[in-house]
PAMARGU-525665 format. One record per residue (C-alpha): residue in three letters; x, y, z; residue number from 1. Coordinates in nm, 3 decimals. Each point is the difference from the previous one (the first is absolute). Layout:
! residues N
roba ala | east X | north Y | up Z | ronu NUM;
...
//
This chain:
! residues 107
roba met | east 1.172 | north 0.215 | up -0.262 | ronu 1;
roba ile | east -0.138 | north 0.260 | up 0.239 | ronu 2;
roba leu | east -0.208 | north -0.143 | up 0.285 | ronu 3;
roba leu | east -0.289 | north 0.216 | up 0.128 | ronu 4;
roba arg | east -0.188 | north -0.132 | up 0.302 | ronu 5;
roba ile | east -0.362 | north 0.115 | up -0.004 | ronu 6;
roba ala | east -0.090 | north 0.014 | up 0.369 | ronu 7;
roba pro | east -0.175 | north 0.080 | up 0.216 | ronu 8;
roba leu | east -0.335 | north -0.005 | up -0.179 | ronu 9;
roba pro | east -0.355 | north 0.005 | up 0.135 | ronu 10;
roba gln | east -0.166 | north -0.342 | up 0.011 | ronu 11;
roba glu | east -0.301 | north 0.109 | up -0.206 | ronu 12;
roba ala | east 0.065 | north -0.012 | up -0.376 | ronu 13;
roba leu | east -0.130 | north 0.346 | up -0.092 | ronu 14;
roba gly | east 0.201 | north 0.167 | up 0.275 | ronu 15;
roba ala | east 0.310 | north -0.201 | up -0.090 | ronu 16;
roba ala | east -0.029 | north 0.102 | up -0.365 | ronu 17;
roba ala | east -0.037 | north 0.365 | up 0.095 | ronu 18;
roba cys | east 0.301 | north -0.022 | up 0.232 | ronu 19;
roba phe | east 0.210 | north -0.168 | up -0.270 | ronu 20;
roba his | east -0.082 | north 0.265 | up -0.258 | ronu 21;
roba ala | east 0.062 | north 0.289 | up 0.241 | ronu 22;
roba asp | east 0.307 | north -0.127 | up 0.185 | ronu 23;
roba phe | east 0.179 | north -0.260 | up -0.213 | ronu 24;
roba leu | east -0.081 | north 0.074 | up -0.364 | ronu 25;
roba pro | east 0.221 | north 0.313 | up -0.006 | ronu 26;
roba gln | east 0.293 | north -0.206 | up 0.131 | ronu 27;
roba ala | east -0.061 | north -0.268 | up -0.262 | ronu 28;
roba met | east -0.016 | north 0.257 | up -0.280 | ronu 29;
roba ala | east 0.326 | north 0.158 | up 0.117 | ronu 30;
roba ala | east 0.192 | north -0.330 | up 0.002 | ronu 31;
roba gln | east 0.281 | north -0.005 | up -0.256 | ronu 32;
roba gly | east 0.022 | north -0.369 | up -0.082 | ronu 33;
roba asp | east -0.194 | north -0.326 | up -0.011 | ronu 34;
roba leu | east -0.238 | north -0.006 | up 0.295 | ronu 35;
roba leu | east -0.144 | north -0.268 | up 0.226 | ronu 36;
roba leu | east -0.288 | north 0.107 | up 0.223 | ronu 37;
roba val | east -0.046 | north -0.211 | up 0.314 | ronu 38;
roba phe | east -0.358 | north 0.007 | up 0.127 | ronu 39;
roba pro | east -0.100 | north -0.145 | up 0.337 | ronu 40;
roba pro | east -0.231 | north -0.302 | up -0.001 | ronu 41;
roba ala | east -0.366 | north 0.086 | up -0.053 | ronu 42;
roba asp | east -0.325 | north -0.169 | up -0.091 | ronu 43;
roba his | east -0.142 | north -0.033 | up -0.352 | ronu 44;
roba thr | east -0.164 | north 0.345 | up 0.010 | ronu 45;
roba his | east 0.342 | north 0.161 | up -0.053 | ronu 46;
roba gly | east 0.093 | north -0.194 | up -0.313 | ronu 47;
roba ala | east -0.167 | north 0.217 | up -0.264 | ronu 48;
roba trp | east 0.132 | north 0.336 | up 0.114 | ronu 49;
roba arg | east 0.350 | north -0.138 | up 0.056 | ronu 50;
roba leu | east 0.018 | north -0.159 | up -0.344 | ronu 51;
roba ala | east -0.137 | north 0.314 | up -0.167 | ronu 52;
roba ala | east 0.262 | north 0.212 | up 0.178 | ronu 53;
roba val | east 0.287 | north -0.230 | up -0.101 | ronu 54;
roba glu | east -0.120 | north -0.024 | up -0.361 | ronu 55;
roba gly | east -0.038 | north 0.378 | up -0.022 | ronu 56;
roba leu | east 0.345 | north 0.058 | up 0.147 | ronu 57;
roba ala | east 0.153 | north -0.252 | up -0.241 | ronu 58;
roba arg | east -0.153 | north 0.183 | up -0.297 | ronu 59;
roba ala | east 0.104 | north 0.342 | up 0.132 | ronu 60;
roba lys | east 0.360 | north -0.100 | up 0.076 | ronu 61;
roba ala | east 0.072 | north -0.214 | up -0.309 | ronu 62;
roba pro | east 0.258 | north -0.109 | up -0.106 | ronu 63;
roba leu | east 0.080 | north -0.043 | up 0.370 | ronu 64;
roba arg | east -0.171 | north -0.295 | up 0.165 | ronu 65;
roba val | east -0.246 | north 0.027 | up 0.288 | ronu 66;
roba asn | east -0.129 | north -0.305 | up 0.186 | ronu 67;
roba ala | east -0.148 | north -0.065 | up 0.342 | ronu 68;
roba val | east -0.017 | north -0.276 | up 0.256 | ronu 69;
roba ala | east -0.245 | north -0.047 | up 0.284 | ronu 70;
roba gly | east 0.115 | north -0.159 | up 0.323 | ronu 71;
roba glu | east 0.254 | north 0.023 | up 0.279 | ronu 72;
roba asp | east 0.205 | north -0.315 | up -0.050 | ronu 73;
roba asp | east 0.368 | north 0.095 | up -0.035 | ronu 74;
roba ala | east 0.094 | north -0.324 | up -0.175 | ronu 75;
roba gly | east -0.288 | north 0.046 | up -0.242 | ronu 76;
roba leu | east 0.106 | north 0.358 | up -0.067 | ronu 77;
roba ala | east 0.357 | north -0.107 | up -0.070 | ronu 78;
roba ala | east -0.122 | north -0.272 | up -0.236 | ronu 79;
roba ala | east -0.231 | north 0.243 | up -0.181 | ronu 80;
roba met | east 0.284 | north 0.251 | up -0.041 | ronu 81;
roba ala | east 0.228 | north -0.272 | up -0.140 | ronu 82;
roba phe | east -0.272 | north -0.113 | up -0.241 | ronu 83;
roba leu | east -0.072 | north 0.354 | up -0.120 | ronu 84;
roba ala | east 0.370 | north 0.070 | up -0.049 | ronu 85;
roba gln | east 0.010 | north -0.289 | up -0.248 | ronu 86;
roba ala | east -0.339 | north 0.072 | up -0.163 | ronu 87;
roba gln | east 0.080 | north 0.323 | up -0.180 | ronu 88;
roba gly | east -0.331 | north 0.004 | up -0.191 | ronu 89;
roba val | east -0.221 | north -0.013 | up 0.309 | ronu 90;
roba thr | east -0.160 | north 0.332 | up 0.095 | ronu 91;
roba gly | east -0.334 | north 0.117 | up 0.137 | ronu 92;
roba gln | east -0.053 | north -0.314 | up 0.210 | ronu 93;
roba leu | east -0.128 | north -0.048 | up 0.356 | ronu 94;
roba leu | east 0.144 | north -0.321 | up 0.146 | ronu 95;
roba pro | east -0.114 | north -0.153 | up 0.330 | ronu 96;
roba leu | east 0.285 | north -0.113 | up 0.226 | ronu 97;
roba asp | east -0.020 | north -0.349 | up 0.145 | ronu 98;
roba ser | east 0.255 | north -0.146 | up 0.238 | ronu 99;
roba gln | east -0.105 | north -0.344 | up -0.119 | ronu 100;
roba gly | east 0.112 | north 0.067 | up -0.358 | ronu 101;
roba ala | east -0.184 | north -0.069 | up -0.322 | ronu 102;
roba gly | east 0.031 | north -0.375 | up 0.030 | ronu 103;
roba glu | east 0.141 | north -0.258 | up -0.237 | ronu 104;
roba val | east -0.017 | north 0.069 | up -0.371 | ronu 105;
roba ile | east -0.202 | north -0.271 | up -0.173 | ronu 106;
roba ala | east 0.121 | north -0.087 | up -0.349 | ronu 107;
//
């Protein structure tokens, strides 16, 4: 899995989206394998453009997989990478990283 860190980005959502499309989208399109984008933490105003970008990339690069995570937690990133390595059908997803984990599974 190719890891592409998407930083730095402007804090404002519209500027961040423009920066992503100008500076990072060409790198993502050129990647020659499954791709994991790593976005920095941001508020809720960034969610829609980030998800749309990941979904569009996943469609464009199929059958390769493209997913993204948001956050800076190294342990969370490692866990997300391990999960995605095992979940071969998962693509086009934006996953928030959380150093606290998902919590106990309730059956």
